[in-house]
BATILO-743254 format. One record per residue (C-alpha): residue number from 1; residue in one letter; x, y, z. Coordinates in steps of 0.5 Angstrom, whole numbers, plus 2048, in hexadecimal, padded with zeros to 3 digits. Layout:
% BATILO-743254
(atom NUM "a" (X Y Z))
...
% end
This chain:
% BATILO-743254
(atom 1 "m" (7CA 812 7CE))
(atom 2 "s" (7CC 80C 7CA))
(atom 3 "a" (7C9 805 7CB))
(atom 4 "q" (7D0 803 7CD))
(atom 5 "d" (7D0 809 7D2))
(atom 6 "r" (7C9 807 7D5))
(atom 7 "l" (7CB 7FF 7D5))
(atom 8 "t" (7D2 801 7D9))
(atom 9 "d" (7CE 806 7DE))
(atom 10 "a" (7C8 800 7DF))
(atom 11 "l" (7CE 7FB 7E1))
(atom 12 "y" (7D1 7FF 7E6))
(atom 13 "g" (7CA 801 7E9))
(atom 14 "l" (7C8 7FA 7E9))
(atom 15 "g" (7CF 7F8 7ED))
(atom 16 "w" (7CE 7FD 7F2))
(atom 17 "s" (7C6 7FC 7F3))
(atom 18 "t" (7C7 7F4 7F3))
(atom 19 "v" (7CE 7F2 7F5))
(atom 20 "k" (7CE 7F6 7FB))
(atom 21 "q" (7C8 7F1 7FD))
(atom 22 "l" (7CB 7EB 7FC))
(atom 23 "p" (7CE 7E7 802))
(atom 24 "e" (7D6 7E8 802))
(atom 25 "p" (7D8 7E1 801))
(atom 26 "v" (7D3 7E1 7FB))
(atom 27 "a" (7D6 7E8 7F8))
(atom 28 "v" (7DD 7E5 7F9))
(atom 29 "r" (7DB 7DF 7F5))
(atom 30 "l" (7D8 7E3 7F0))
(atom 31 "g" (7DE 7E8 7EF))
(atom 32 "q" (7E2 7E2 7EE))
(atom 33 "t" (7DE 7DE 7E9))
(atom 34 "i" (7DD 7E5 7E5))
(atom 35 "a" (7E5 7E6 7E5))
(atom 36 "d" (7E6 7DF 7E3))
(atom 37 "l" (7E2 7E0 7DD))
(atom 38 "a" (7E5 7E6 7DB))
(atom 39 "w" (7EC 7E3 7DC))
(atom 40 "k" (7EA 7DD 7D7))
(atom 41 "q" (7E8 7E2 7D2))
(atom 42 "r" (7EF 7E5 7D1))
(atom 43 "g" (7EC 7EC 7CF))
(atom 44 "k" (7F0 7F2 7CE))
(atom 45 "g" (7F0 7F4 7D6))
(atom 46 "i" (7F3 7ED 7D8))
(atom 47 "q" (7F8 7ED 7D2))
(atom 48 "r" (7FA 7F4 7D5))
(atom 49 "l" (7FA 7F2 7DC))
(atom 50 "e" (7FF 7EC 7DA))
(atom 51 "s" (803 7F1 7D6))
(atom 52 "n" (804 7F6 7DC))
(atom 53 "y" (805 7F0 7E1))
(atom 54 "a" (80B 7EE 7DC))
(atom 55 "r" (80E 7F4 7DE))
(atom 56 "v" (80D 7F3 7E6))
(atom 57 "v" (80F 7EC 7E6))
(atom 58 "p" (815 7EC 7E0))
(atom 59 "g" (817 7E5 7DE))
(atom 60 "a" (810 7E2 7E0))
(atom 61 "s" (80E 7DC 7DB))
(atom 62 "p" (807 7DD 7D7))
(atom 63 "e" (804 7D8 7DC))
(atom 64 "r" (806 7DC 7E2))
(atom 65 "l" (803 7E2 7DF))
(atom 66 "a" (7FD 7DF 7DD))
(atom 67 "e" (7FD 7DD 7E5))
(atom 68 "l" (7FE 7E4 7E7))
(atom 69 "s" (7F9 7E7 7E2))
(atom 70 "r" (7F3 7E2 7E5))
(atom 71 "a" (7F5 7E4 7EC))
(atom 72 "g" (7F5 7EB 7EA))
(atom 73 "m" (7EE 7EB 7E7))
(atom 74 "r" (7EC 7E7 7ED))
(atom 75 "s" (7EF 7ED 7F1))
(atom 76 "y" (7EC 7F2 7EC))
(atom 77 "l" (7E5 7EF 7ED))
(atom 78 "r" (7E6 7EF 7F5))
(atom 79 "y" (7E7 7F6 7F4))
(atom 80 "w" (7E0 7F7 7F0))
(atom 81 "m" (7DC 7F2 7F5))
(atom 82 "e" (7DE 7F6 7FB))
(atom 83 "s" (7DD 7FD 7F8))
(atom 84 "f" (7D6 7FB 7F6))
(atom 85 "r" (7D5 7F8 7FD))
(atom 86 "l" (7D8 7FE 801))
(atom 87 "p" (7D2 802 802))
(atom 88 "a" (7CF 7FD 805))
(atom 89 "w" (7D4 7FB 80A))
(atom 90 "s" (7D4 7FC 811))
(atom 91 "r" (7D8 801 815))
(atom 92 "e" (7DB 7FB 818))
(atom 93 "r" (7DC 7F7 811))
(atom 94 "i" (7E0 7FD 80F))
(atom 95 "e" (7E4 7FE 815))
(atom 96 "s" (7E6 7F7 815))
(atom 97 "g" (7E7 7F6 80D))
(atom 98 "f" (7EE 7FA 80D))
(atom 99 "v" (7F5 7FA 811))
(atom 100 "a" (7FA 7FF 810))
(atom 101 "k" (801 7FF 812))
(atom 102 "d" (805 805 814))
(atom 103 "l" (7FF 809 814))
(atom 104 "h" (803 80E 819))
(atom 105 "y" (806 811 813))
(atom 106 "l" (7FF 814 811))
(atom 107 "t" (7FC 815 818))
(atom 108 "e" (802 819 81B))
(atom 109 "g" (802 81D 814))
(atom 110 "l" (7FB 81F 815))
(atom 111 "a" (7FC 820 81D))
(atom 112 "a" (802 825 81B))
(atom 113 "g" (7FD 829 818))
(atom 114 "k" (800 828 811))
(atom 115 "g" (7FC 826 80B))
(atom 116 "v" (7FD 81F 808))
(atom 117 "v" (7FD 81C 801))
(atom 118 "l" (7FC 814 801))
(atom 119 "a" (7FE 812 7FA))
(atom 120 "l" (7FC 80B 7F8))
(atom 121 "p" (7FD 806 7F2))
(atom 122 "h" (7F7 802 7EF))
(atom 123 "l" (7F8 7FD 7F4))
(atom 124 "a" (7F3 7F9 7F7))
(atom 125 "n" (7ED 7FD 7FA))
(atom 126 "w" (7EE 804 7FB))
(atom 127 "d" (7E7 806 7FC))
(atom 128 "l" (7E7 801 802))
(atom 129 "a" (7ED 804 805))
(atom 130 "g" (7EA 80B 804))
(atom 131 "a" (7E3 809 807))
(atom 132 "w" (7E8 806 80D))
(atom 133 "v" (7EB 80D 80E))
(atom 134 "t" (7E5 810 80E))
(atom 135 "t" (7E1 80B 813))
(atom 136 "k" (7E7 808 817))
(atom 137 "l" (7EB 80E 818))
(atom 138 "g" (7E5 813 817))
(atom 139 "i" (7EA 818 812))
(atom 140 "p" (7E6 81B 80C))
(atom 141 "f" (7EA 81C 806))
(atom 142 "t" (7EA 81E 7FF))
(atom 143 "t" (7EB 81A 7F8))
(atom 144 "v" (7EB 81B 7F1))
(atom 145 "a" (7E7 817 7EC))
(atom 146 "e" (7E8 816 7E5))
(atom 147 "r" (7E2 818 7E1))
(atom 148 "l" (7DF 812 7DE))
(atom 149 "k" (7DA 811 7D8))
(atom 150 "p" (7D4 811 7D8))
(atom 151 "e" (7D3 817 7DD))
(atom 152 "t" (7CE 813 7E1))
(atom 153 "l" (7D3 80E 7E3))
(atom 154 "y" (7D8 813 7E5))
(atom 155 "d" (7D2 816 7E9))
(atom 156 "r" (7D1 80F 7EC))
(atom 157 "f" (7D9 80E 7EE))
(atom 158 "v" (7D9 815 7F1))
(atom 159 "a" (7D2 814 7F5))
(atom 160 "y" (7D5 80D 7F7))
(atom 161 "r" (7DC 810 7FA))
(atom 162 "e" (7D8 816 7FD))
(atom 163 "g" (7D4 811 801))
(atom 164 "l" (7DA 80E 804))
(atom 165 "g" (7DC 814 807))
(atom 166 "m" (7E1 817 801))
(atom 167 "e" (7E1 81E 7FE))
(atom 168 "v" (7E2 81D 7F6))
(atom 169 "l" (7E4 822 7F1))
(atom 170 "p" (7E4 821 7EA))
(atom 171 "h" (7EB 81F 7E7))
(atom 172 "s" (7E9 824 7E1))
(atom 173 "g" (7E7 82B 7E1))
(atom 174 "g" (7ED 82E 7E4))
(atom 175 "t" (7EB 830 7EB))
(atom 176 "a" (7ED 82A 7EF))
(atom 177 "f" (7F4 82C 7F0))
(atom 178 "g" (7F2 832 7F4))
(atom 179 "t" (7ED 82F 7F8))
(atom 180 "l" (7F2 829 7FA))
(atom 181 "a" (7F7 82E 7FC))
(atom 182 "r" (7F2 832 800))
(atom 183 "r" (7F0 82C 804))
(atom 184 "l" (7F7 82A 805))
(atom 185 "r" (7F9 831 808))
(atom 186 "d" (7F3 830 80D))
(atom 187 "g" (7F6 82A 80F))
(atom 188 "g" (7F2 825 80B))
(atom 189 "l" (7F3 81E 808))
(atom 190 "v" (7F3 81D 800))
(atom 191 "c" (7F4 816 7FD))
(atom 192 "l" (7F6 815 7F6))
(atom 193 "v" (7F6 80F 7F2))
(atom 194 "a" (7FD 811 7EE))
(atom 195 "d" (800 80C 7EA))
(atom 196 "r" (7FD 80D 7E3))
(atom 197 "d" (7FD 814 7E0))
(atom 198 "l" (7F7 817 7DD))
(atom 199 "s" (7F9 81D 7DB))
(atom 200 "a" (7FF 81B 7D6))
(atom 201 "s" (803 821 7DA))
(atom 202 "g" (805 81D 7DF))
(atom 203 "v" (80C 81B 7E2))
(atom 204 "e" (811 816 7DE))
(atom 205 "v" (813 811 7E3))
(atom 206 "g" (817 80A 7E3))
(atom 207 "f" (812 804 7E5))
(atom 208 "f" (814 7FD 7E5))
(atom 209 "g" (81A 7FE 7E0))
(atom 210 "d" (816 803 7DB))
(atom 211 "t" (813 80A 7DB))
(atom 212 "a" (80C 80C 7DD))
(atom 213 "r" (809 812 7DE))
(atom 214 "m" (805 814 7E5))
(atom 215 "p" (801 81A 7E7))
(atom 216 "a" (805 820 7EA))
(atom 217 "g" (7FF 822 7EE))
(atom 218 "p" (801 81E 7F5))
(atom 219 "a" (809 821 7F5))
(atom 220 "l" (806 828 7F3))
(atom 221 "l" (801 828 7F8))
(atom 222 "a" (806 826 7FD))
(atom 223 "q" (80B 82C 7FB))
(atom 224 "q" (806 831 7FB))
(atom 225 "t" (802 830 801))
(atom 226 "g" (808 82D 806))
(atom 227 "a" (803 826 806))
(atom 228 "l" (806 820 808))
(atom 229 "l" (807 81B 802))
(atom 230 "l" (806 814 804))
(atom 231 "p" (805 80E 7FF))
(atom 232 "v" (801 808 801))
(atom 233 "t" (800 801 7FE))
(atom 234 "l" (7FB 7FC 7FF))
(atom 235 "w" (7FA 7F5 7FE))
(atom 236 "y" (7F5 7EF 7FF))
(atom 237 "d" (7F7 7E8 802))
(atom 238 "d" (7F3 7E2 803))
(atom 239 "s" (7EE 7E5 808))
(atom 240 "p" (7E8 7EA 808))
(atom 241 "v" (7ED 7EF 80B))
(atom 242 "m" (7F1 7F4 806))
(atom 243 "r" (7F8 7F6 808))
(atom 244 "g" (7FC 7FD 807))
(atom 245 "r" (802 800 809))
(atom 246 "v" (803 808 809))
(atom 247 "h" (80A 809 807))
(atom 248 "p" (80F 80E 80A))
(atom 249 "p" (80E 815 807))
(atom 250 "v" (811 818 801))
(atom 251 "e" (815 81E 802))
(atom 252 "v" (815 824 7FE))
(atom 253 "p" (81C 825 7FC))
(atom 254 "g" (820 82B 7FF))
(atom 255 "s" (823 82D 7F8))
(atom 256 "g" (821 82E 7F1))
(atom 257 "t" (81B 831 7EC))
(atom 258 "r" (814 82F 7EE))
(atom 259 "a" (814 82A 7E8))
(atom 260 "e" (81A 827 7EA))
(atom 261 "k" (817 826 7F1))
(atom 262 "t" (811 823 7EE))
(atom 263 "s" (815 81E 7EA))
(atom 264 "v" (819 81C 7F0))
(atom 265 "m" (813 81B 7F4))
(atom 266 "t" (80F 818 7EF))
(atom 267 "q" (814 813 7EE))
(atom 268 "a" (814 811 7F6))
(atom 269 "l" (80D 810 7F5))
(atom 270 "a" (80E 80B 7EF))
(atom 271 "d" (813 807 7F3))
(atom 272 "a" (80E 806 7F9))
(atom 273 "f" (809 804 7F4))
(atom 274 "a" (80E 7FF 7F1))
(atom 275 "t" (80F 7FC 7F8))
(atom 276 "g" (808 7FB 7F9))
(atom 277 "i" (806 7F8 7F2))
(atom 278 "a" (80C 7F4 7F2))
(atom 279 "d" (80A 7F1 7F9))
(atom 280 "h" (803 7F0 7F6))
(atom 281 "p" (803 7F0 7EF))
(atom 282 "e" (7FC 7ED 7EE))
(atom 283 "d" (7F9 7F2 7F2))
(atom 284 "w" (7FB 7F8 7ED))
(atom 285 "h" (7F5 7F9 7E9))
(atom 286 "m" (7F8 7FC 7E3))
(atom 287 "l" (7F5 7FA 7DD))
(atom 288 "q" (7F7 800 7D9))
(atom 289 "r" (7FD 802 7D5))
(atom 290 "l" (802 805 7DA))
(atom 291 "w" (809 806 7D7))
(atom 292 "l" (80B 80B 7D2))
(atom 293 "a" (80D 805 7CD))
(atom 294 "d" (807 802 7CE))
(atom 295 "l" (803 808 7CD))
(atom 296 "d" (807 80A 7C7))
(atom 297 "p" (808 803 7C3))
(atom 298 "a" (80E 807 7BF))
(atom 299 "k" (812 807 7C5))
(atom 300 "g" (811 7FF 7C7))
(atom 301 "p" (80D 7F9 7C7))
(atom 302 "s" (805 7FA 7C8))
% end
């Protein structure tokens, strides 16, 4: 392991071991302080965040984008502070930490014996939403995690999420899809963060006026298993409680090839994600390139 990998692993370990011991108001202030310091540095992540926000809020002035990126970093650090502290939260704190609108789409789908796929963008704190599902609703679910480097850091994330009641599969390796399909055919729940393609073989979608690529997995799973596909968006307000909405089901088209159906369904997911992101852009933690024109500088601005 390189020195940089050891440092990265040590810093995350410090977060999980130390931050979770802090009183909540202290952790909140610490997160805001770190966020403001990072924002003032104007590093690549901040610049990319503002570039992404410029697509979400077309016509925004540089001053408005700066305000959004500052709020975005505070939201991002709130996510991290909460995530570091979640393993130490009481059952009551988890249950009171999230409120979901239109939850009936999820509960009725599961009650009908169908598997359900929840697809989310990188909005607010999906780990908290997951912990709420396993704790408040008592529903276990399966998810997929990107293999991080160093391997010890990936192991930390898997242990953390499994400690919250999730079954975690590695994104790479080729076996995740089959396991997810089996869970769904058994009437189970699968939750996937699905606004950024990690395979370079995703589905092209229109997204805030340009073309992006999103993973095909949620749509393919729904087609192959008959599971209900539900978009979910999350956001923060000024309270300690996170908010969320379960959107209406994405239907499988009645005709077309599998690829055509997948394209239509993934576009429907992108449209639902865009609704939530447009309403709460500062809670979209997308510090990476997403649109094809940004991934390939020859196609447009970077």
